[in-house]
Structures are given as C-alpha cells and as structure tokens.
Predicted model as a PDB file, atoms N, CA, C, CB and O in Angstrom, pLDDT in the B-factor column:
MODEL        1                                                                  
ATOM      1  N   MET A   1       3.840   2.076 -14.696  1.00 82.00           N  
ATOM      2  CA  MET A   1       3.233   1.178 -15.154  1.00 82.00           C  
ATOM      3  C   MET A   1       3.678  -0.474 -14.632  1.00 82.00           C  
ATOM      4  CB  MET A   1       3.362   1.496 -16.512  1.00 82.00           C  
ATOM      5  O   MET A   1       4.702  -1.096 -14.350  1.00 82.00           O  
ATOM      6  N   ASP A   2       2.350  -0.683 -14.705  1.00 89.00           N  
ATOM      7  CA  ASP A   2       2.848  -2.401 -14.529  1.00 89.00           C  
ATOM      8  C   ASP A   2       3.525  -3.181 -15.304  1.00 89.00           C  
ATOM      9  CB  ASP A   2       1.909  -3.250 -14.461  1.00 89.00           C  
ATOM     10  O   ASP A   2       3.256  -3.124 -16.504  1.00 89.00           O  
ATOM     11  N   LYS A   3       4.404  -3.961 -14.924  1.00 96.00           N  
ATOM     12  CA  LYS A   3       5.028  -4.869 -15.899  1.00 96.00           C  
ATOM     13  C   LYS A   3       3.522  -6.058 -16.642  1.00 96.00           C  
ATOM     14  CB  LYS A   3       6.480  -5.867 -14.821  1.00 96.00           C  
ATOM     15  O   LYS A   3       2.779  -6.784 -15.982  1.00 96.00           O  
ATOM     16  N   LEU A   4       3.528  -5.869 -18.003  1.00 97.00           N  
ATOM     17  CA  LEU A   4       2.506  -7.237 -18.717  1.00 97.00           C  
ATOM     18  C   LEU A   4       2.818  -8.189 -18.769  1.00 97.00           C  
ATOM     19  CB  LEU A   4       2.112  -7.339 -19.910  1.00 97.00           C  
ATOM     20  O   LEU A   4       3.713  -8.083 -19.608  1.00 97.00           O  
ATOM     21  N   LEU A   5       2.778  -9.485 -18.419  1.00 98.00           N  
ATOM     22  CA  LEU A   5       3.015 -10.627 -17.786  1.00 98.00           C  
ATOM     23  C   LEU A   5       1.825 -11.671 -19.301  1.00 98.00           C  
ATOM     24  CB  LEU A   5       2.399 -10.481 -15.671  1.00 98.00           C  
ATOM     25  O   LEU A   5       0.657 -11.769 -19.676  1.00 98.00           O  
ATOM     26  N   THR A   6       3.328 -12.236 -19.645  1.00 98.00           N  
ATOM     27  CA  THR A   6       2.679 -13.405 -20.615  1.00 98.00           C  
ATOM     28  C   THR A   6       1.935 -14.618 -19.818  1.00 98.00           C  
ATOM     29  CB  THR A   6       3.941 -14.135 -21.548  1.00 98.00           C  
ATOM     30  O   THR A   6       2.267 -14.670 -18.634  1.00 98.00           O  
ATOM     31  N   VAL A   7       1.201 -15.387 -20.144  1.00 98.00           N  
ATOM     32  CA  VAL A   7       0.296 -16.251 -19.649  1.00 98.00           C  
ATOM     33  C   VAL A   7       1.084 -17.031 -18.374  1.00 98.00           C  
ATOM     34  CB  VAL A   7      -0.228 -17.220 -20.865  1.00 98.00           C  
ATOM     35  O   VAL A   7       0.826 -17.229 -17.186  1.00 98.00           O  
ATOM     36  N   GLU A   8       2.126 -17.342 -19.237  1.00 98.00           N  
ATOM     37  CA  GLU A   8       2.746 -18.250 -18.823  1.00 98.00           C  
ATOM     38  C   GLU A   8       3.957 -17.534 -17.547  1.00 98.00           C  
ATOM     39  CB  GLU A   8       3.290 -18.986 -20.177  1.00 98.00           C  
ATOM     40  O   GLU A   8       4.386 -18.262 -16.652  1.00 98.00           O  
ATOM     41  N   GLU A   9       4.265 -16.453 -17.631  1.00 98.00           N  
ATOM     42  CA  GLU A   9       4.712 -15.620 -16.602  1.00 98.00           C  
ATOM     43  C   GLU A   9       3.976 -15.529 -15.450  1.00 98.00           C  
ATOM     44  CB  GLU A   9       4.859 -14.455 -17.021  1.00 98.00           C  
ATOM     45  O   GLU A   9       4.460 -15.714 -14.333  1.00 98.00           O  
ATOM     46  N   ALA A  10       2.548 -15.183 -15.718  1.00 98.00           N  
ATOM     47  CA  ALA A  10       1.237 -15.267 -14.637  1.00 98.00           C  
ATOM     48  C   ALA A  10       1.280 -16.535 -14.181  1.00 98.00           C  
ATOM     49  CB  ALA A  10      -0.309 -15.005 -15.240  1.00 98.00           C  
ATOM     50  O   ALA A  10       1.094 -16.620 -12.967  1.00 98.00           O  
ATOM     51  N   ALA A  11       1.511 -17.807 -14.900  1.00 98.00           N  
ATOM     52  CA  ALA A  11       1.239 -19.044 -14.083  1.00 98.00           C  
ATOM     53  C   ALA A  11       2.561 -19.171 -13.085  1.00 98.00           C  
ATOM     54  CB  ALA A  11       1.030 -20.465 -15.132  1.00 98.00           C  
ATOM     55  O   ALA A  11       2.523 -19.473 -11.892  1.00 98.00           O  
ATOM     56  N   GLU A  12       3.911 -18.820 -13.991  1.00 98.00           N  
ATOM     57  CA  GLU A  12       5.369 -18.967 -12.440  1.00 98.00           C  
ATOM     58  C   GLU A  12       4.997 -18.045 -11.852  1.00 98.00           C  
ATOM     59  CB  GLU A  12       7.283 -18.713 -12.629  1.00 98.00           C  
ATOM     60  O   GLU A  12       4.183 -18.752 -11.257  1.00 98.00           O  
ATOM     61  N   LEU A  13       4.740 -16.653 -11.255  1.00 97.00           N  
ATOM     62  CA  LEU A  13       4.269 -16.174 -10.459  1.00 97.00           C  
ATOM     63  C   LEU A  13       3.056 -16.673  -9.616  1.00 97.00           C  
ATOM     64  CB  LEU A  13       4.190 -15.301 -10.938  1.00 97.00           C  
ATOM     65  O   LEU A  13       3.155 -16.533  -8.397  1.00 97.00           O  
ATOM     66  N   LEU A  14       2.170 -17.116 -10.010  1.00 97.00           N  
ATOM     67  CA  LEU A  14       1.203 -17.880  -9.120  1.00 97.00           C  
ATOM     68  C   LEU A  14       1.439 -19.701  -8.500  1.00 97.00           C  
ATOM     69  CB  LEU A  14      -0.141 -17.801 -10.081  1.00 97.00           C  
ATOM     70  O   LEU A  14       0.803 -20.492  -7.803  1.00 97.00           O  
ATOM     71  N   ASN A  15       2.720 -19.687  -9.249  1.00 97.00           N  
ATOM     72  CA  ASN A  15       2.783 -21.204  -9.340  1.00 97.00           C  
ATOM     73  C   ASN A  15       2.295 -22.429  -9.549  1.00 97.00           C  
ATOM     74  CB  ASN A  15       2.963 -21.436  -8.801  1.00 97.00           C  
ATOM     75  O   ASN A  15       2.565 -23.476  -8.960  1.00 97.00           O  
ATOM     76  N   THR A  16       1.289 -22.152 -10.747  1.00 98.00           N  
ATOM     77  CA  THR A  16      -0.092 -23.181 -11.324  1.00 98.00           C  
ATOM     78  C   THR A  16       0.682 -23.121 -12.727  1.00 98.00           C  
ATOM     79  CB  THR A  16      -2.156 -22.409 -11.310  1.00 98.00           C  
ATOM     80  O   THR A  16       1.638 -22.427 -13.072  1.00 98.00           O  
ATOM     81  N   SER A  17      -0.098 -24.135 -13.448  1.00 98.00           N  
ATOM     82  CA  SER A  17      -0.419 -24.519 -14.752  1.00 98.00           C  
ATOM     83  C   SER A  17      -0.802 -22.634 -15.934  1.00 98.00           C  
ATOM     84  CB  SER A  17      -2.092 -25.827 -14.414  1.00 98.00           C  
ATOM     85  O   SER A  17      -1.556 -21.697 -15.673  1.00 98.00           O  
ATOM     86  N   PRO A  18      -0.185 -22.784 -16.724  1.00 98.00           N  
ATOM     87  CA  PRO A  18      -0.359 -21.799 -18.177  1.00 98.00           C  
ATOM     88  C   PRO A  18      -2.150 -22.133 -18.383  1.00 98.00           C  
ATOM     89  CB  PRO A  18       0.912 -22.553 -19.952  1.00 98.00           C  
ATOM     90  O   PRO A  18      -3.075 -21.371 -18.664  1.00 98.00           O  
ATOM     91  N   ARG A  19      -2.117 -23.512 -18.121  1.00 98.00           N  
ATOM     92  CA  ARG A  19      -4.240 -23.388 -18.051  1.00 98.00           C  
ATOM     93  C   ARG A  19      -4.760 -23.006 -17.045  1.00 98.00           C  
ATOM     94  CB  ARG A  19      -5.222 -24.746 -18.121  1.00 98.00           C  
ATOM     95  O   ARG A  19      -5.526 -22.079 -17.308  1.00 98.00           O  
ATOM     96  N   PHE A  20      -4.748 -23.149 -16.436  1.00 98.00           N  
ATOM     97  CA  PHE A  20      -5.064 -22.623 -14.752  1.00 98.00           C  
ATOM     98  C   PHE A  20      -5.053 -21.107 -14.961  1.00 98.00           C  
ATOM     99  CB  PHE A  20      -3.698 -23.116 -13.399  1.00 98.00           C  
ATOM    100  O   PHE A  20      -5.773 -20.502 -14.167  1.00 98.00           O  
ATOM    101  N   VAL A  21      -4.336 -20.296 -15.933  1.00 98.00           N  
ATOM    102  CA  VAL A  21      -4.598 -18.935 -15.442  1.00 98.00           C  
ATOM    103  C   VAL A  21      -5.276 -18.747 -17.088  1.00 98.00           C  
ATOM    104  CB  VAL A  21      -3.021 -17.819 -14.783  1.00 98.00           C  
ATOM    105  O   VAL A  21      -5.965 -17.729 -17.146  1.00 98.00           O  
ATOM    106  N   ARG A  22      -5.229 -19.313 -18.055  1.00 98.00           N  
ATOM    107  CA  ARG A  22      -6.283 -19.453 -19.194  1.00 98.00           C  
ATOM    108  C   ARG A  22      -7.722 -19.737 -18.855  1.00 98.00           C  
ATOM    109  CB  ARG A  22      -5.887 -20.544 -20.081  1.00 98.00           C  
ATOM    110  O   ARG A  22      -8.562 -19.268 -19.624  1.00 98.00           O  
ATOM    111  N   ARG A  23      -8.082 -20.351 -17.943  1.00 98.00           N  
ATOM    112  CA  ARG A  23      -9.339 -20.218 -17.788  1.00 98.00           C  
ATOM    113  C   ARG A  23      -9.568 -19.608 -16.261  1.00 98.00           C  
ATOM    114  CB  ARG A  23      -9.993 -21.571 -18.096  1.00 98.00           C  
ATOM    115  O   ARG A  23     -10.602 -19.823 -15.627  1.00 98.00           O  
ATOM    116  N   LEU A  24      -8.617 -18.929 -15.829  1.00 98.00           N  
ATOM    117  CA  LEU A  24      -9.270 -17.703 -15.016  1.00 98.00           C  
ATOM    118  C   LEU A  24      -9.214 -16.631 -16.014  1.00 98.00           C  
ATOM    119  CB  LEU A  24      -8.450 -17.233 -13.566  1.00 98.00           C  
ATOM    120  O   LEU A  24      -9.832 -15.621 -15.679  1.00 98.00           O  
ATOM    121  N   ILE A  25      -8.617 -16.590 -17.182  1.00 98.00           N  
ATOM    122  CA  ILE A  25      -9.477 -15.694 -17.952  1.00 98.00           C  
ATOM    123  C   ILE A  25     -10.602 -15.470 -19.107  1.00 98.00           C  
ATOM    124  CB  ILE A  25      -8.853 -15.231 -18.240  1.00 98.00           C  
ATOM    125  O   ILE A  25     -11.288 -14.541 -19.534  1.00 98.00           O  
ATOM    126  N   ALA A  26     -10.412 -16.763 -19.351  1.00 97.00           N  
ATOM    127  CA  ALA A  26     -11.900 -17.316 -19.817  1.00 97.00           C  
ATOM    128  C   ALA A  26     -12.933 -16.910 -18.894  1.00 97.00           C  
ATOM    129  CB  ALA A  26     -11.999 -18.932 -19.896  1.00 97.00           C  
ATOM    130  O   ALA A  26     -13.777 -16.121 -19.319  1.00 97.00           O  
ATOM    131  N   GLU A  27     -13.026 -17.408 -17.434  1.00 97.00           N  
ATOM    132  CA  GLU A  27     -14.303 -16.915 -16.981  1.00 97.00           C  
ATOM    133  C   GLU A  27     -14.118 -15.576 -16.191  1.00 97.00           C  
ATOM    134  CB  GLU A  27     -15.002 -17.996 -16.101  1.00 97.00           C  
ATOM    135  O   GLU A  27     -14.520 -15.468 -15.032  1.00 97.00           O  
ATOM    136  N   ARG A  28     -13.571 -14.685 -16.779  1.00 97.00           N  
ATOM    137  CA  ARG A  28     -13.269 -13.328 -16.434  1.00 97.00           C  
ATOM    138  C   ARG A  28     -13.120 -12.859 -14.689  1.00 97.00           C  
ATOM    139  CB  ARG A  28     -14.464 -12.534 -17.147  1.00 97.00           C  
ATOM    140  O   ARG A  28     -13.726 -11.969 -14.094  1.00 97.00           O  
ATOM    141  N   ARG A  29     -11.895 -14.000 -14.078  1.00 97.00           N  
ATOM    142  CA  ARG A  29     -12.022 -14.036 -12.973  1.00 97.00           C  
ATOM    143  C   ARG A  29     -11.074 -13.192 -12.408  1.00 97.00           C  
ATOM    144  CB  ARG A  29     -12.051 -15.166 -12.608  1.00 97.00           C  
ATOM    145  O   ARG A  29     -11.148 -12.669 -11.296  1.00 97.00           O  
ATOM    146  N   ILE A  30      -9.888 -13.047 -13.485  1.00 97.00           N  
ATOM    147  CA  ILE A  30      -9.032 -12.095 -13.166  1.00 97.00           C  
ATOM    148  C   ILE A  30      -8.716 -11.253 -14.264  1.00 97.00           C  
ATOM    149  CB  ILE A  30      -7.950 -12.616 -12.635  1.00 97.00           C  
ATOM    150  O   ILE A  30      -8.832 -11.622 -15.433  1.00 97.00           O  
ATOM    151  N   GLU A  31      -8.191  -9.770 -13.802  1.00 97.00           N  
ATOM    152  CA  GLU A  31      -8.047  -8.551 -14.748  1.00 97.00           C  
ATOM    153  C   GLU A  31      -7.206  -9.018 -16.131  1.00 97.00           C  
ATOM    154  CB  GLU A  31      -7.179  -7.260 -13.900  1.00 97.00           C  
ATOM    155  O   GLU A  31      -6.242  -9.783 -16.105  1.00 97.00           O  
ATOM    156  N   PHE A  32      -7.537  -8.655 -16.845  1.00 97.00           N  
ATOM    157  CA  PHE A  32      -6.043  -8.886 -18.217  1.00 97.00           C  
ATOM    158  C   PHE A  32      -5.990  -8.068 -19.190  1.00 97.00           C  
ATOM    159  CB  PHE A  32      -6.010 -10.264 -19.189  1.00 97.00           C  
ATOM    160  O   PHE A  32      -6.798  -7.176 -18.929  1.00 97.00           O  
ATOM    161  N   VAL A  33      -5.409  -7.833 -20.334  1.00 97.00           N  
ATOM    162  CA  VAL A  33      -4.734  -6.638 -21.385  1.00 97.00           C  
ATOM    163  C   VAL A  33      -5.445  -7.536 -22.545  1.00 97.00           C  
ATOM    164  CB  VAL A  33      -2.609  -6.364 -21.497  1.00 97.00           C  
ATOM    165  O   VAL A  33      -4.994  -8.680 -22.477  1.00 97.00           O  
ATOM    166  N   LYS A  34      -6.346  -7.405 -23.523  1.00 96.00           N  
ATOM    167  CA  LYS A  34      -6.138  -7.905 -24.778  1.00 96.00           C  
ATOM    168  C   LYS A  34      -5.218  -7.153 -25.590  1.00 96.00           C  
ATOM    169  CB  LYS A  34      -7.302  -8.020 -25.411  1.00 96.00           C  
ATOM    170  O   LYS A  34      -5.533  -5.964 -25.544  1.00 96.00           O  
ATOM    171  N   LEU A  35      -4.053  -7.390 -26.428  1.00 93.00           N  
ATOM    172  CA  LEU A  35      -3.395  -7.189 -27.149  1.00 93.00           C  
ATOM    173  C   LEU A  35      -3.399  -7.618 -28.478  1.00 93.00           C  
ATOM    174  CB  LEU A  35      -2.683  -7.354 -26.675  1.00 93.00           C  
ATOM    175  O   LEU A  35      -2.374  -8.161 -28.889  1.00 93.00           O  
ATOM    176  N   GLY A  36      -4.739  -7.426 -29.538  1.00 94.00           N  
ATOM    177  CA  GLY A  36      -4.748  -7.993 -30.012  1.00 94.00           C  
ATOM    178  C   GLY A  36      -5.642  -9.588 -29.998  1.00 94.00           C  
ATOM    179  O   GLY A  36      -6.845  -9.730 -29.777  1.00 94.00           O  
ATOM    180  N   ARG A  37      -4.943 -10.335 -30.209  1.00 94.00           N  
ATOM    181  CA  ARG A  37      -5.267 -11.452 -30.182  1.00 94.00           C  
ATOM    182  C   ARG A  37      -4.525 -12.358 -28.951  1.00 94.00           C  
ATOM    183  CB  ARG A  37      -5.065 -11.841 -31.485  1.00 94.00           C  
ATOM    184  O   ARG A  37      -4.978 -13.324 -28.338  1.00 94.00           O  
ATOM    185  N   PRO A  38      -3.080 -11.609 -28.811  1.00 96.00           N  
ATOM    186  CA  PRO A  38      -2.394 -12.108 -27.305  1.00 96.00           C  
ATOM    187  C   PRO A  38      -2.828 -11.285 -26.639  1.00 96.00           C  
ATOM    188  CB  PRO A  38      -0.853 -12.189 -27.012  1.00 96.00           C  
ATOM    189  O   PRO A  38      -3.319 -10.305 -27.200  1.00 96.00           O  
ATOM    190  N   VAL A  39      -2.815 -11.386 -24.751  1.00 97.00           N  
ATOM    191  CA  VAL A  39      -3.612 -11.212 -23.873  1.00 97.00           C  
ATOM    192  C   VAL A  39      -2.545 -11.232 -23.153  1.00 97.00           C  
ATOM    193  CB  VAL A  39      -4.725 -11.983 -23.664  1.00 97.00           C  
ATOM    194  O   VAL A  39      -1.725 -12.134 -23.323  1.00 97.00           O  
ATOM    195  N   ARG A  40      -2.276  -9.901 -21.881  1.00 98.00           N  
ATOM    196  CA  ARG A  40      -1.364  -9.933 -20.647  1.00 98.00           C  
ATOM    197  C   ARG A  40      -1.997  -9.833 -19.525  1.00 98.00           C  
ATOM    198  CB  ARG A  40      -0.411  -8.954 -20.593  1.00 98.00           C  
ATOM    199  O   ARG A  40      -3.196  -9.552 -19.529  1.00 98.00           O  
ATOM    200  N   ILE A  41      -1.226 -10.070 -18.223  1.00 98.00           N  
ATOM    201  CA  ILE A  41      -1.744  -9.978 -17.583  1.00 98.00           C  
ATOM    202  C   ILE A  41      -1.196  -8.669 -16.839  1.00 98.00           C  
ATOM    203  CB  ILE A  41      -1.885 -11.063 -17.198  1.00 98.00           C  
ATOM    204  O   ILE A  41      -0.047  -8.637 -17.280  1.00 98.00           O  
ATOM    205  N   ARG A  42      -1.310  -7.621 -16.021  1.00 97.00           N  
ATOM    206  CA  ARG A  42      -0.986  -6.758 -15.367  1.00 97.00           C  
ATOM    207  C   ARG A  42       0.031  -8.081 -13.655  1.00 97.00           C  
ATOM    208  CB  ARG A  42      -2.717  -5.617 -15.159  1.00 97.00           C  
ATOM    209  O   ARG A  42      -0.444  -9.097 -13.148  1.00 97.00           O  
ATOM    210  N   GLU A  43       1.140  -7.523 -13.390  1.00 97.00           N  
ATOM    211  CA  GLU A  43       1.262  -8.334 -12.173  1.00 97.00           C  
ATOM    212  C   GLU A  43       0.753  -7.442 -11.205  1.00 97.00           C  
ATOM    213  CB  GLU A  43       2.698  -8.847 -11.827  1.00 97.00           C  
ATOM    214  O   GLU A  43       1.205  -7.961 -10.185  1.00 97.00           O  
ATOM    215  N   SER A  44       0.221  -6.612 -10.893  1.00 97.00           N  
ATOM    216  CA  SER A  44      -0.950  -5.837 -10.015  1.00 97.00           C  
ATOM    217  C   SER A  44      -2.088  -6.861 -10.017  1.00 97.00           C  
ATOM    218  CB  SER A  44      -1.522  -4.261 -10.727  1.00 97.00           C  
ATOM    219  O   SER A  44      -2.733  -7.201  -9.025  1.00 97.00           O  
ATOM    220  N   ALA A  45      -2.261  -7.349 -11.399  1.00 97.00           N  
ATOM    221  CA  ALA A  45      -3.772  -7.668 -10.858  1.00 97.00           C  
ATOM    222  C   ALA A  45      -3.711  -9.776 -10.241  1.00 97.00           C  
ATOM    223  CB  ALA A  45      -5.213  -7.272 -12.752  1.00 97.00           C  
ATOM    224  O   ALA A  45      -4.374 -10.522  -9.520  1.00 97.00           O  
ATOM    225  N   VAL A  46      -2.351  -9.861 -11.216  1.00 97.00           N  
ATOM    226  CA  VAL A  46      -2.014 -10.903 -10.344  1.00 97.00           C  
ATOM    227  C   VAL A  46      -1.587 -10.464  -8.634  1.00 97.00           C  
ATOM    228  CB  VAL A  46      -0.791 -11.614 -11.120  1.00 97.00           C  
ATOM    229  O   VAL A  46      -1.765 -11.367  -7.817  1.00 97.00           O  
ATOM    230  N   ILE A  47      -1.313  -9.792  -8.368  1.00 96.00           N  
ATOM    231  CA  ILE A  47      -1.179  -9.334  -6.642  1.00 96.00           C  
ATOM    232  C   ILE A  47      -2.399  -9.488  -6.471  1.00 96.00           C  
ATOM    233  CB  ILE A  47      -0.645  -7.750  -6.068  1.00 96.00           C  
ATOM    234  O   ILE A  47      -2.811 -10.417  -5.776  1.00 96.00           O  
ATOM    235  N   ALA A  48      -3.473  -8.351  -7.245  1.00 97.00           N  
ATOM    236  CA  ALA A  48      -5.052  -8.425  -7.055  1.00 97.00           C  
ATOM    237  C   ALA A  48      -5.477  -9.914  -6.706  1.00 97.00           C  
ATOM    238  CB  ALA A  48      -5.869  -7.936  -8.486  1.00 97.00           C  
ATOM    239  O   ALA A  48      -6.498 -10.110  -6.046  1.00 97.00           O  
ATOM    240  N   TYR A  49      -4.818 -10.785  -7.080  1.00 97.00           N  
ATOM    241  CA  TYR A  49      -6.339 -11.844  -7.357  1.00 97.00           C  
ATOM    242  C   TYR A  49      -5.624 -12.614  -6.233  1.00 97.00           C  
ATOM    243  CB  TYR A  49      -6.772 -12.911  -9.246  1.00 97.00           C  
ATOM    244  O   TYR A  49      -6.115 -13.603  -5.690  1.00 97.00           O  
ATOM    245  N   VAL A  50      -4.577 -12.151  -5.964  1.00 96.00           N  
ATOM    246  CA  VAL A  50      -4.516 -13.740  -4.592  1.00 96.00           C  
ATOM    247  C   VAL A  50      -4.826 -12.673  -3.673  1.00 96.00           C  
ATOM    248  CB  VAL A  50      -2.611 -14.939  -4.059  1.00 96.00           C  
ATOM    249  O   VAL A  50      -6.012 -12.817  -3.380  1.00 96.00           O  
ATOM    250  N   VAL A  51      -4.274 -11.524  -2.986  1.00 96.00           N  
ATOM    251  CA  VAL A  51      -4.939 -10.876  -2.295  1.00 96.00           C  
ATOM    252  C   VAL A  51      -6.681 -11.155  -1.753  1.00 96.00           C  
ATOM    253  CB  VAL A  51      -4.691  -9.865  -2.963  1.00 96.00           C  
ATOM    254  O   VAL A  51      -7.016 -10.951  -0.586  1.00 96.00           O  
ATOM    255  N   ALA A  52      -7.546 -11.590  -2.709  1.00 96.00           N  
ATOM    256  CA  ALA A  52      -8.570 -11.106  -2.920  1.00 96.00           C  
ATOM    257  C   ALA A  52      -9.353 -12.989  -2.669  1.00 96.00           C  
ATOM    258  CB  ALA A  52      -8.568 -10.059  -4.520  1.00 96.00           C  
ATOM    259  O   ALA A  52     -10.462 -13.371  -2.294  1.00 96.00           O  
ATOM    260  N   GLY A  53      -8.256 -13.626  -3.050  1.00 95.00           N  
ATOM    261  CA  GLY A  53      -8.372 -14.992  -2.696  1.00 95.00           C  
ATOM    262  C   GLY A  53      -7.549 -15.313  -1.147  1.00 95.00           C  
ATOM    263  O   GLY A  53      -7.070 -16.435  -0.989  1.00 95.00           O  
ATOM    264  N   THR A  54      -7.459 -14.584  -0.372  1.00 94.00           N  
ATOM    265  CA  THR A  54      -6.430 -14.411   0.710  1.00 94.00           C  
ATOM    266  C   THR A  54      -7.682 -14.949   2.163  1.00 94.00           C  
ATOM    267  CB  THR A  54      -5.655 -12.362   0.736  1.00 94.00           C  
ATOM    268  O   THR A  54      -8.548 -14.218   2.645  1.00 94.00           O  
ATOM    269  N   VAL A  55      -7.404 -16.294   2.537  1.00 93.00           N  
ATOM    270  CA  VAL A  55      -8.691 -16.542   3.644  1.00 93.00           C  
ATOM    271  C   VAL A  55      -7.276 -16.231   4.987  1.00 93.00           C  
ATOM    272  CB  VAL A  55      -9.791 -18.772   3.574  1.00 93.00           C  
ATOM    273  O   VAL A  55      -6.161 -16.749   4.915  1.00 93.00           O  
ATOM    274  N   THR A  56      -7.743 -15.267   6.124  1.00 90.00           N  
ATOM    275  CA  THR A  56      -7.366 -15.140   7.385  1.00 90.00           C  
ATOM    276  C   THR A  56      -7.638 -16.115   8.284  1.00 90.00           C  
ATOM    277  CB  THR A  56      -7.787 -14.145   7.808  1.00 90.00           C  
ATOM    278  O   THR A  56      -8.702 -16.675   8.547  1.00 90.00           O  
ATOM    279  N   PRO A  57      -6.462 -16.261   8.758  1.00 88.00           N  
ATOM    280  CA  PRO A  57      -6.962 -17.903   9.946  1.00 88.00           C  
ATOM    281  C   PRO A  57      -7.555 -17.555  10.977  1.00 88.00           C  
ATOM    282  CB  PRO A  57      -5.697 -18.913  10.733  1.00 88.00           C  
ATOM    283  O   PRO A  57      -7.192 -16.517  11.532  1.00 88.00           O  
ATOM    284  N   MET A  58      -8.858 -18.492  11.628  1.00 86.00           N  
ATOM    285  CA  MET A  58      -9.097 -18.165  12.729  1.00 86.00           C  
ATOM    286  C   MET A  58      -8.704 -18.385  14.047  1.00 86.00           C  
ATOM    287  CB  MET A  58      -9.838 -18.297  12.685  1.00 86.00           C  
ATOM    288  O   MET A  58      -8.055 -19.425  14.162  1.00 86.00           O  
ATOM    289  N   HIS A  59      -8.885 -17.726  15.147  1.00 82.00           N  
ATOM    290  CA  HIS A  59      -8.365 -18.403  16.459  1.00 82.00           C  
ATOM    291  C   HIS A  59      -9.467 -18.812  17.105  1.00 82.00           C  
ATOM    292  CB  HIS A  59      -7.532 -17.529  17.413  1.00 82.00           C  
ATOM    293  O   HIS A  59     -10.673 -18.682  16.894  1.00 82.00           O  
ATOM    294  N   LYS A  60      -8.542 -19.556  18.292  1.00 79.00           N  
ATOM    295  CA  LYS A  60      -9.482 -19.780  18.729  1.00 79.00           C  
ATOM    296  C   LYS A  60     -11.205 -20.103  19.560  1.00 79.00           C  
ATOM    297  CB  LYS A  60      -9.059 -19.749  18.576  1.00 79.00           C  
ATOM    298  O   LYS A  60     -12.021 -21.016  19.689  1.00 79.00           O  
ATOM    299  N   THR A  61     -10.945 -18.256  20.062  1.00 76.00           N  
ATOM    300  CA  THR A  61     -11.790 -17.926  20.220  1.00 76.00           C  
ATOM    301  C   THR A  61     -13.199 -17.693  19.049  1.00 76.00           C  
ATOM    302  CB  THR A  61     -11.262 -17.157  20.787  1.00 76.00           C  
ATOM    303  O   THR A  61     -14.413 -17.733  19.247  1.00 76.00           O  
ATOM    304  N   ASP A  62     -12.662 -17.529  18.225  1.00 68.00           N  
ATOM    305  CA  ASP A  62     -13.732 -17.522  16.592  1.00 68.00           C  
ATOM    306  C   ASP A  62     -14.309 -18.556  16.551  1.00 68.00           C  
ATOM    307  CB  ASP A  62     -13.044 -17.483  15.039  1.00 68.00           C  
ATOM    308  O   ASP A  62     -15.496 -18.553  16.223  1.00 68.00           O  
ATOM    309  N   ALA A  63     -13.476 -20.074  16.955  1.00 65.00           N  
ATOM    310  CA  ALA A  63     -14.421 -21.575  16.531  1.00 65.00           C  
ATOM    311  C   ALA A  63     -15.460 -21.608  16.781  1.00 65.00           C  
ATOM    312  CB  ALA A  63     -14.169 -22.804  17.046  1.00 65.00           C  
ATOM    313  O   ALA A  63     -16.027 -22.553  16.233  1.00 65.00           O  
ATOM    314  N   GLY A  64     -16.455 -20.646  17.755  1.00 63.00           N  
ATOM    315  CA  GLY A  64     -17.583 -21.096  17.776  1.00 63.00           C  
ATOM    316  C   GLY A  64     -18.403 -20.114  17.074  1.00 63.00           C  
ATOM    317  O   GLY A  64     -19.630 -20.170  17.162  1.00 63.00           O  
ATOM    318  N   ARG A  65     -17.730 -19.090  16.285  1.00 63.00           N  
ATOM    319  CA  ARG A  65     -18.844 -18.373  15.922  1.00 63.00           C  
ATOM    320  C   ARG A  65     -18.642 -18.627  14.158  1.00 63.00           C  
ATOM    321  CB  ARG A  65     -18.794 -16.641  16.588  1.00 63.00           C  
ATOM    322  O   ARG A  65     -19.123 -17.853  13.330  1.00 63.00           O  
ATOM    323  N   ALA A  66     -17.986 -19.636  13.868  1.00 57.00           N  
ATOM    324  CA  ALA A  66     -17.635 -20.133  12.448  1.00 57.00           C  
ATOM    325  C   ALA A  66     -19.057 -20.872  11.802  1.00 57.00           C  
ATOM    326  CB  ALA A  66     -16.243 -21.323  12.553  1.00 57.00           C  
ATOM    327  O   ALA A  66     -19.499 -22.007  11.978  1.00 57.00           O  
ATOM    328  N   ALA A  67     -19.506 -19.868  11.081  1.00 55.00           N  
ATOM    329  CA  ALA A  67     -21.082 -20.240   9.813  1.00 55.00           C  
ATOM    330  C   ALA A  67     -20.950 -20.804   8.802  1.00 55.00           C  
ATOM    331  CB  ALA A  67     -21.850 -19.119   9.093  1.00 55.00           C  
ATOM    332  O   ALA A  67     -21.922 -21.004   8.075  1.00 55.00           O  
TER     333      ALA A  67                                                      
ENDMDL                                                                          
END                                                                             
C-alpha cells in the first residue's frame, strides 16, 4: 500500500505550495482519498501526476513536424 501524504507533504514532494495542491484537488486533476474531512494523496498519485505532465524533448529532426 502506498504512503498517504498530507497536502503539505505532497506540496513538498512536488516542490510547490500547498495552495497549488489544494487547487489540483479542487479541480480533480490529481487522485485523492477523502477520510472524513481530511484529504490524503497517495504517493503513487503524485508520481502519476508528474509522469502525465512530462513532455519529451524534441530532436532537431522533429522540429519541422511541430504543430
């Protein structure tokens, strides 16, 4: 089972502010667990969010194909 992170711990892992993480939760852009009133985020959900937003670099040969 993944470690459940608080908003503050997830923000530290992402190197962002807790406000940004709360916005991700409010906009349902990251998976979270609601335990009554408190909200927790699985460590794997944070990693999945980062992977989903990762952009691969373009090579010089790909430059003409960019749209």
